[in-house]
N, C-alpha and C positions, 0 to 999 in steps of 0.2 A: 488711467484714471483720467480724467477728462478734464482739462484745464483752457480757460479762455483769458489771452492777453490782447487787452485792447493798447491801444496808439492812437496821436494825434488830437489830444484835448487842447485847448488852448484859450487865450485870451484873443478876441477879435472883435473888431469895430461892426458897427449894424451897417449890413448890406455887402459885408465881406466873405470869404468862403475860406471853409475849411474842409479838410479829409478825414475820416475816421479807420482804423484800421482794427480788424482784430482776429487771430488765427487759432484756429484750434488743434489742440494736440489728445493724443491720446486714439483710445482703440471705441471705435463705434459707427451705428449702420450710416451706412451712403443714404439713406432716406433718410432726411434730416430738413429741417427748416431752421435756417441764421436768421441773424437781425438785428435788428437795435431797440434797445428801450429807452429813455429817458427817467430822471426824477427831479424835477426842481426842487426849491427849497420850501417846506412846509406842503407839497403836494405828493399825490400818489404817485408810483410810477405807471407809466404809459409807454404804449405803443408808437415806436416810431416808424418804422420797419421794418417791417422779414420777408424773406422769399427762400420757395423751398428749392432742395435739390433738383426739381423739373421744374424750376422757373415761374413759380406761380407767386405772384408780389401782391403785396399789402399797405397801402401808406395811411398815416394818420393823415386826416382832412388838413389838419394845420401846415403840413411838409409840404404837402402836393404841386411838384408844378418847380420844389425848392430843392430839393434833395431826391436824391440816386441812391439807389443802392443796385450792387452788385457784389457776384461771389465767385470764387474760382473752386467749383468741387471738387478738382484735384489737388489744389492746396490746402483745401477747408479752410478758405479765408472769406469772410467778409468785409466790403467797404463802404461807406456811408458817404458821399458827397453832397455835402452842405455849401449851397450859394443863396445869398440873398439873407443874411443871416438878421433875425431880428434880438433885441432882448430877450423875449419871451422864450428864445430857445437856448437860452440860459440855465443847463442842468447838468446834473451828472449821466453820462452816455454809457449805458448797460451792455455788451456784447451777450447775445442768448441763442441758444443754442436746443433746440428739441428733438430728441431722437431717443429710440428706445424707451418710450412712455415717460420720459420723463424731462425737465427743462434743467440747462446749465446755466451757469451766471459768469462773467468777467465780474474783475473788481473794479470796474467803474473808469472814465475818463473824464475829466473835468473840460465844461465849455461854457466860458464867459463871452458873454457878446455886450461890450461896452465901450462906449465913447471915453 
């Protein structure tokens, strides 16, 4: 059974930084994509950043230049370094894994950007 466990969500002031981490466990193909989505109150879940096992990366326009995704293929972990945070980044952030033709989701970690 595949499980994703996130950590790192917190309350941070505008302009601050935060690092989210996610670890995937269980049995799944090494050919996969891992990353992060987020869902703000009253809005649909949206892509933040994803990275394939061979390095292809995709970012939402709203986070380009501020967020950086990294992953360790050997450990099945993915991190999201978030800098210059804005109030509009406030959301529940979900770890995402796509492998074996299906998506998996973590439980979510809350990020609140507020003074």
